[in-house]
C-alpha positions, 0 to 999 in steps of 0.5 A: 499499500502506497501511504495515503492520508485520510483526507486523500482517500476520503477524496478518492473514494468520496467517503466522509470522515468521522472521529477522526481527529487529524485528517492528514494521519496515514493509512501506510499498510494494507487493508482486510476484511478480518479485524485481527489481520489488519497490518498495523497502519492499515485500513479495516474493509467493515462488511456486513455478512450473513452471520457477522458485521464488521462494524462490531470489530471496527475498535478492536480493530483499531485497538490492534492499530488499524488506522482507521476503517472504511464503514457504512455507518460510523463506529466510534474510531477514525473512519471513512464512511461511504454509502458502499463499502464495496464499492469503495474498496475498487475505486481506492484499489484502482485509484494505487493502481494506475499511481504504481503502474504494475504489470497487471496479470488477470488470471481466469478459469473453470479448474487450476487458478490458485496452482497457476497463480502460485507457479507465475509469482514464483517464477516472476519473484526471481525476477522483480517484485512481485504481488499475488493473489493470497489464498483465493482472494479472487472476488469483488472484495478480494482482488482490490484487497490484493491490489493494496498491497501492492506498492511504488516498488511492485514490478509484477501483480499477479490477480486471480479473477473468480467469476461465478455470474457473467458481468463478474469479470467485468467488473473486476478488470474495470478495477483493475485492467489487465495488460495481460490475460491468461485463460486457464480453461472453460469447465462446469464450476458454476455453471447454474448461476452463469446459464445452466449451459458450458457456452454461457461460462465460455462466454463468461470467462473471455470478458476476460480477453475483451477486457485487454488493450490493443498491445496487451496480449491474451494467454490461450489454452489451444487445449481446450476449443471454448478457450481457444474461440477467445481468440476472436474475442480480443483486440490484444496478441495472442499466444499459445500454449498447450501439448498442442502442435499450434500452441508456442509455449507447450510441453513436449516428451511428456512422462509421470515420475512418481505421479509427478510430470516432467516434460521439454518445455518450448517457447520462442526463446528456445527449449530446457527440462522441467521437473515439478513437483507438484502431483498429478499430470494436470499440472503439466496444462497449469505449469504451461499457463504460467509459463505462457505468460512469463514468456509474454513479459520476457522471460527467456525458457531456461528462467521459466523452467527453473522458476517452476522447476524449484515451484512447491504448493504454496495454498491450503487444501488444493492436493496438500500430502500430509504423510504421517508416522504410521505411514498412512498418506494424507492428500487433503484436495478439499479446499472447492471441488467440482467435475473437472478437479474432481477427476483430475485429484482423484487421478493425481492420488491414484497414481501417487498411490501406485501399488498402495491401499487408496481410500476416497473420502469425499462430499458432493459438488455445488453449482451443478444445475440440472445434471448434478446427479450425473456428474456425481454419479460419473465420479463415482463410476471414476473411483471404481474405474481407478480401483479406488479401494473404498470411497466414504461417501459424506452426506452435506451435513454441517453449518453451512449447508441450507435444508434445502441444498441438503436435500438436492446434496444428500441425492448427488452423494446418492447417485456418487455411491451407488455408481462405485458401488456398481462398479465393483467399489467397496461403499460407505457412507458417513453424515458429516465431516466428523463422522468420516474423520471417525469411520476412516480412522477406524478402516485405514490401514497400515500405508493407505493413500487418502483423498479428501474432497469436497465443495466448500460447503461440505467442510470436508477440510475438518475432516482432511485435518483430523486425518491428517494431523491422526496417529492412530496405531493401525493394525489392519484391520478396519471391518469389510466392505460386504459387512458395512455396505451402506446406502448413501442418503 
């Protein structure tokens, strides 16, 4: 965050100062929406959610070192009061961005955004100061908060841009206009909110490349026909990446070693070997996406390959591997799920396991419109096809799940379980994450690989953490499938 006085910020966002004795007081640190995470000298952004109103924590934020509060009403401590907090933080982010002028990279896609963002950030950090989206702060609040972490020394600003509805990317690119726009893929994530069809998702994702200037760069996945078609929707220079021969940034001689990909990276500047530390064949596409951006920014192939090879997983809950002392390997992919990421995660975990026994602990996938049960059944069939030894299908219990969602999700989980059972898999069910963790502990064998994934509302992160920290004395005497089979409903 560039230092700004309260008076300056008020002018930018159209705020009224309340309880601020010194309008010239400086905000010197970034903003945050969690009062406990505001750095000293930063700005606390008070938002009113369904269950918590940030205005109630304004005093504690200032007591903890916040310089002021951005709020929609007076809060008894120094505050910039506006009619619309979300709009105001966007205005502030746009103002800061115009003053500092880093290379802005926007990226979107149905799956892989966070991993690709982490890979790209680690490549670019070797060349200059880089600010990238933390966690998955990629929406109308998270993106401006990321921008406000940048300052005059920032060379690269990597912005993950999420879209759950048409118009979302138009809004986000209005706050932070990118010069480089990366589109990873078009899948069925959020399909229900976007109109119900894959064409609707493609239309929404393409808003990113439409926002690029003529001298900008659109980095498009040549292996995804919906993304490739976006080349007609942009005035920017187009650079294709992928496994396709037409891609100028591509992977050749791909091989898998202990579930990790190695390949020869080809760019306009030459060739260089890459060996990824992340598990899963799908990581090749994520790495190529990062390489395409770096290529457009002028990095040569050796610089890019070195960055990709040295890159490590940064974000929790995305194929996060924990090796327990008793030999059990927990693969925590619980942050979120859609059919594409579920398939990729299952394949990665199965490849990692090799000849070891494998257990899948799976919940439902949200926002799949009218095809939801069919898509869950496809995942159940894949569990059986891949040869998982056990599926624990987890019901929609939890405080974040409404009664209406619970009814629909129960049918989804039932469809997944029945398809897996029909394919010959051993299936058990659990009502919620706590029950799933307890059941898994009872059934795990020494040396097992257990994979945990579901949409975020299922709360399976708690299950993954419980399994990762467990140190049970396993004897390999878990109950047999025949004696414990049950229906998911």
